[in-house]
LOTIPA-658217 format. One record per residue (C-alpha): residue in one letter; x, y, z. Coordinates in steps of 0.02 Angstrom, whole numbers, plus 50000, padded with zeros to 5 digits. Example, Ala and Ser with C-alpha at 12.3 -4.5 7.8 and 13.67 -1.06 7.14 Angstrom:
A506154977550390S506844994750357
This chain:
M494114125649360I494964109549298P495424098849451L497274097349408P498304097449515S497324089849659P497524096349837G499144090549914A500084089149748R501844095949745L503004102149608V504884102749637D506164110549520A507774100549539A508834114249460T508334127649586G507654117649732E506034127649727S504524117949790L502704122949773H501174114849849G499554119549933P499134138149939R500794143249859L500504132049709D498714138149693A499294156249702A500594153449566L499294145649450D498034159449486T499354172249436V499454163949265V497554163749253R497454182449287A498814186049159L497854176149028D496304186849060A497184200448959V497504188748812P496224187048671P495094171748687G495624155548605V496924141948608V498574145048699A500214137148642C501414132848783L503234128748749V503594117448895G505194110448969N505564100449125E505654115849233L504444124549350P503984140849260S503424132349099V502444118949194L501564132649292R501094141349129Y500384125049060L499384120849217G498824138949234A498164138849055L497184122949094R496494131149251A495964145949145R495024133449034R496094137748884P496394123448762V498274120948761V499434116648616L500934108748703W502604110348613G504434107948658A505384122548734G506974128648652I506514123548474A507034134548328A506024149948283G505464143248114P504394128748178V503614140048311E503154153048180E502424139248071L501424133148221A500734150648247E500314152548063R499394135848051F498414136048214A498274154748255P498414152948444A497914167848550A499634167148629V501274157648619L502024156648794G503784153048855L504734157048696A506474157748775A507264141148820A507544138349004P509324142649058A510494128349098P510734124549283G511884137349363R511614150649229A510804167249266G509704167849112P509504163648929S510904167848810A510654179648665A510334164748552Q508964158948670R508034175448679P506354175748592P506344179948406G505314194248337A503454191448332P502694185348169P501344195348078G499784197648184Y500714195748351R501634206948472T503024201848591V502654203548777E503764198648924S502984195949095E503444185149242P501944173449242L501874170849053G503714172149010P504264179248841A502694177548735W501874181748572I500144188848599R498914189448455R498344207048410T496584201448364T495414187448417P495684171548314E494304168448188T493994150548244R493244147848415P493884131548491H492604118048529P492034119148711D492584101148745L494354103948680G495684103648815L497374098448746L498274097148579L499834086548559G500954082748412T500824064948351S502154054048432G503834055048346S503184066848213T504324078648119G504124091747985R502304097247978P501444086648112R499604084848142L498954088948314V497954076548416R496374084748485L495994078348661S494504083548764T494734089048944A493674074248997A494824062248902V496384069048987L495614067349161A494854050149128N496524043249070A497454050749218D496184043349340A496314026149259I498214026449279V498084032149460T496954017149494T497954004449394L499654009249463G499004012849638I499764030349641G499544038749810A499924055349892G501584048549958D502274044449785V503644054649705A503944054149516I505384062349423T505374068149242T506374056449131L505464061048969P504954077248883L503284083848944F502704087748766Y502794068848736S501154060848789Y501954047448899G502984060348995L501434071249012S500434056249075V501664054349219L501404072649266H499504071749251S499274055549348H500384060449493L499654077949510R497904070449498A498344058749643G499014072949751A500784066149735T502454074749700V503304077549533V505154082249528L505584091949370D507324087549310R508084091749141R509474078849150G509484061049088V509784044249171L511634044249122D511934060549218G512524058249397G511564073849447F509944065449398W510254051549523D510714064449655S508944071349631V508214053749644D509054051749814R508794069449876Y506914069949845G506524051749886V505914047249712T504804031849712S504394030149527L505394030549365A504634030249191G505554026149031V505414021148850P506354005448794H507914015648757T507914021848938F507994003949000E509333999448874L510374013648947L510004007949125A510553990349080R512203996949011K512514008749157P512153996649245W510784001849367T509983990249494P508583994049619D509753992649769R510634008449708S509004018449730P508114009449871R506614021149878V506174017949696R504764005349703T503954007449533L504634006649356T503504009649206T503904007349023S502964011948866G503294020348699G503844004548610R504213986248637L505443982348777S506323965948742V505733950848839G507483949148909L507463966548985V505663964649045T506163948749135R507773956349202F507023972249273G505423963649329A506403950949431A507593964149500M506153975049559A505223960249635E506773955649736H506693973049815D504803973149842G504583983949688R503573982949527L503853984449341Y502333989749239V502403986649052M501173998248966Y500494001948794G499784018248733Q499564030648593T499434049448598E497774047448506A497094036948651G497394049548788P498734041148796R498744025048902I497824009648838C498483993848925V499503989649080L500283972649118P500093968449304P501813965149380E501203949249464R500933941449292L502793942149256P503703932349189E502193921949134K501523935749021A503183943648969G502953949948792S501163955448821V500633973348860G499243967248974P497373970248981P496563987148946I496494000049085P494814003549172G493524010849054V494404004648896R493853990248784L494853982248644D494333973748483I495373965348348D494913968448166P495593953448068D495133961547902R496513974447927A497953961847935A498503947347828D498283933247953P497433917047900T496993912348080G495903927748104R496613930448279T497843944148232G497243960648161E497183979148189V496923984348370L495363994948399V495204005048559H493534010448632G493524022148781P493384039548855G495204043948819V495054042448630M495434058648540M494134069648458G495154068848296Y496644077248215A496964095548180E497904101248025T497454119748033A496554132248145T494854128148069D494964110548141L495004117348319G493154121148314R492634103548263G491814091548384D492124073148410D492514064648244L492834047048311G491434043648436G492604035348561T493354022448442L495154023048381R495954012648244T497714011648312G498634005548157D499473992748272T499223974248244G499063961048379Q497943948148460L497043945448625D497353929548724D496053920148825D496373931448976G496053947248874Y497903951848870L498523960748714W500033954148619L500643966648489S501463960848329G501893977348244R501273991848142A500123988447995G501223999147880R502933993247941I503233980447805G504823976147711K505173963547574A506573950747557F506593945147376G504713947847367V504283939747535R503353952047649V504103953947822N503433963547973L504893974848020D504293976948199A504293958048219V506083957848155E506593970748286H505703961048422L506673945348377V508343954248362A508113963548528E508693948048619I510373949848529T510653968548515V509783985448503A509263987348322A508103995248194A507463986048041V507113995747882P506713991447700D508213991847583G507553989047408D507133970547394R508043966747557V507833969647742L509213979547826V509483978048014L510503992348090C511293986548253E511993997948388R513833994348425A513693976248370D515203965348336R515393952848194S514703938248292Q513153948148340L512863953648160A513003935648101A511803930148238V510553943548184V510563937748003A510423919548053A508983922748174V507973933248052T508193921647902Q507773906248005R506273913648096F505463920947940G506033908047813L507003920647708H508463918347589R510063923247679L510473936047544G508793944647577V509353950547749S510863961047794A511483967847960R512593982947986A513403990048142V513114008348186D513764018848330G512004023848377L510244024748307P509514042148275R508134045748399H506774058448430P506794068148595N505574055248666G506834041348638K505964033148490V506964028448336D506894041548198Y506494029948052R506284044447932S508124048847946L508594030647918T507584028847759G507594046747693
């Protein structure tokens, strides 16, 4: 049996008030295990939302030692059918989206679609509306395989990241140690659980025997903050967009006095917001942890110790326990040799990608080393300073420009996304006025030595984002 959750861990559904821990939680998970005994062997796909029944199905499948493909609940039938066709799971669980708070059940539009060829539709309490495969899948999953996640921010026909059970547990344990998570801590869901960062919050707190409050609302919803107060939440996690929203709200630690830990990952948080939230938390005996990770790394890689703020603001910190970093200068155009592609060595590194069902039987393709595709450098203290993505390059009249570096610079002025626009760089700025747009163009041309006509800035009402809060660059450039 996979030791997740640990004894003492608690799950709370904010929508219903239901709370499970100890023998009741074990009994609920064992019910899922017994139901899966009647399902053909192989991988199980779980459509998971921030609500108790789908989390129980996911944890129960892990307890049954079924490799799990984790996907978002409530998505359209087409992508789910395509998922079943490509990876041939033994079952697809939780097909109906969870009802909104206060509603008795799913609407007709939310009810599960008809089963695709080779599957039958079954509805049971522990598994929810499900497609069950009529025959055993041809490919037997590798015995080390534990979890499959879509690549972060992927759309269309995504690859799946193959993570071993050992990788998932090693990464959770490293985060428990680094953040000092204890049995008295209470986290609340602020991110989708099919997103590796949101899932990491669930794993680490359950591994530590702590409490996770499952809430489907966002930080701009007053009901979310009612849950924070009602359940004594001590930890909030967010991507940079989350903290941009909190800054606009505005939210300060004195409004939620039991919150003692903030964590951020999933992109670069501006130095200004790092300094602002770090100082605000320190004034209330709290902590801000700036983190770096990739789904392919299990997912956490680095954590910046709060006590090194503001001195190290802009860095993502040293690697977590068990992880080692290298910089490959040959994979980046940097004459100093200090900046290059970030290589990660450690137990959380994925086994490889999966494109189809046949890939599920493969073993470890990477041997514990991941080429991240991110560029950066290590300082003398071993702290990582990221500079961007190796492929995120634009041109301004032929001069190559790192678009992530542009966004990092502009973040001190406004929330923005930089994209290539022919032989120019276009910076799309959320709700910016004329003076801010002019400041953006001036800052970018001066910092990178570009002709002023090679850079343009445009105001937009909002940037398109994926469910995990990351900018959807494909829709901006498509």
